[in-house]
C-alpha positions in Angstrom: -14.3 -19.7 -52.8 -15.2 -16.7 -50.7 -16.7 -19.1 -48.1 -13.5 -21.1 -47.9 -11.4 -18.0 -47.5 -13.7 -16.8 -44.7 -13.4 -20.1 -42.9 -9.6 -20.1 -43.2 -9.6 -16.5 -41.7 -11.9 -17.5 -38.9 -9.8 -20.6 -38.1 -6.6 -18.5 -38.1 -8.2 -15.9 -35.8 -9.3 -18.7 -33.4 -5.7 -20.0 -33.3 -4.3 -16.6 -32.6 -6.8 -16.0 -29.9 -6.2 -19.4 -28.3 -2.4 -18.9 -28.3 -2.9 -15.5 -26.7 -5.1 -16.9 -24.0 -2.6 -19.7 -23.3 0.3 -17.3 -23.0 -1.8 -14.9 -20.8 -2.8 -17.8 -18.5 0.8 -19.0 -18.2 2.0 -15.5 -17.3 -0.8 -15.0 -14.8 -0.1 -18.4 -13.2 3.6 -17.8 -12.7 4.3 -16.4 -9.2 7.4 -14.3 -8.3 10.1 -16.0 -6.2 10.0 -13.1 -3.7 6.7 -11.9 -2.3 6.3 -8.1 -2.1 4.6 -7.8 1.2 5.9 -7.0 4.7 6.5 -3.7 6.3 10.3 -3.9 6.2 12.2 -3.3 3.0 15.9 -3.6 2.2 18.2 -3.8 -0.9 20.7 -6.5 -1.7 24.2 -5.0 -2.0 26.3 -8.1 -2.8 26.6 -9.8 -6.2 25.2 -12.3 -5.7 23.2 -12.2 -2.5 22.3 -15.6 -1.1 18.9 -16.3 0.3 19.3 -19.2 2.7 16.8 -21.8 3.9 17.6 -20.9 7.6 19.7 -18.6 9.6 23.0 -20.2 8.9 25.6 -19.6 6.2 25.9 -23.4 6.0 22.2 -23.9 5.2 20.9 -24.5 1.7 21.0 -21.5 -0.6 17.5 -21.4 -2.1 18.0 -18.4 -4.4 20.7 -16.0 -5.5 19.6 -12.3 -5.9 21.4 -9.7 -7.9 22.8 -6.6 -6.3 20.0 -4.0 -6.3 17.2 -6.5 -5.7 14.6 -5.3 -3.2 13.5 -7.7 -0.5 10.7 -7.4 2.0 10.0 -9.1 5.3 8.1 -9.0 8.6 10.9 -7.0 10.4 12.3 -10.0 12.1 16.1 -10.3 12.5 17.8 -13.3 14.0 21.2 -13.4 15.7 23.1 -16.6 14.9 25.5 -16.3 17.8 27.7 -19.3 16.6 28.4 -17.5 13.3 28.2 -14.0 14.9 25.9 -13.1 12.0 22.5 -11.4 12.0 19.9 -12.5 9.4 16.9 -10.8 8.0 13.8 -13.0 7.6 12.6 -12.2 4.0 9.4 -13.1 2.2 10.3 -15.9 -0.2 7.7 -18.1 -2.0 9.9 -19.9 -4.5 11.3 -23.4 -4.5 12.6 -24.7 -1.1 11.1 -21.9 0.9 10.9 -22.2 4.7 7.2 -21.7 5.4 7.2 -18.7 3.0 10.5 -17.2 4.1 14.2 -17.2 3.4 17.1 -15.6 5.3 19.7 -13.1 4.2 22.8 -12.2 6.2 22.4 -8.5 7.0 25.9 -7.6 5.8 24.6 -8.3 2.3 21.8 -5.6 2.7 21.9 -1.9 2.5 20.1 -1.0 5.8 20.8 -4.3 7.5 24.6 -3.8 7.2 24.2 -0.7 9.3 22.0 -2.6 11.8 19.0 -0.6 10.6 15.7 -1.5 9.0 13.4 0.5 6.7 9.9 0.0 8.2 7.3 1.5 5.8 9.8 4.2 4.8 11.1 5.1 8.3 14.5 3.9 9.3 14.9 2.3 12.8 17.7 0.7 14.6 17.9 -3.0 15.1 16.7 -3.9 17.7 13.8 -1.5 18.2 10.1 -1.7 18.7 9.7 -1.8 14.9 12.5 -4.2 14.1 12.8 -7.2 16.4 16.1 -9.1 17.1 15.9 -12.6 18.5 
């Protein structure tokens, strides 16, 4: 009887360990929708803030961010002259990304709405040597 109880305990422990490893592997494999690299940082101020596939309000919205969400990017800002909107190129690795990026209208961002960018903790004007406008 002791042998049976010992085997049941061992089997139960093996199941718990396997379940734990499966959950851990799933969490480890999941990737965030927004990458956290790039020297420029900004904060979404609109609820919601749309991340677009390209630099146009009419383009597909690939993600909605909550107000207060932090975004990062390579410090590239694009002027869509037909809309009279500037967009920040942001790191985005989720579904329907555009080569690892998405685009947010700067009026939906804390620094961008003032035509400024936060480059590694220092605020610069857009355009500047640190924050490019094309």
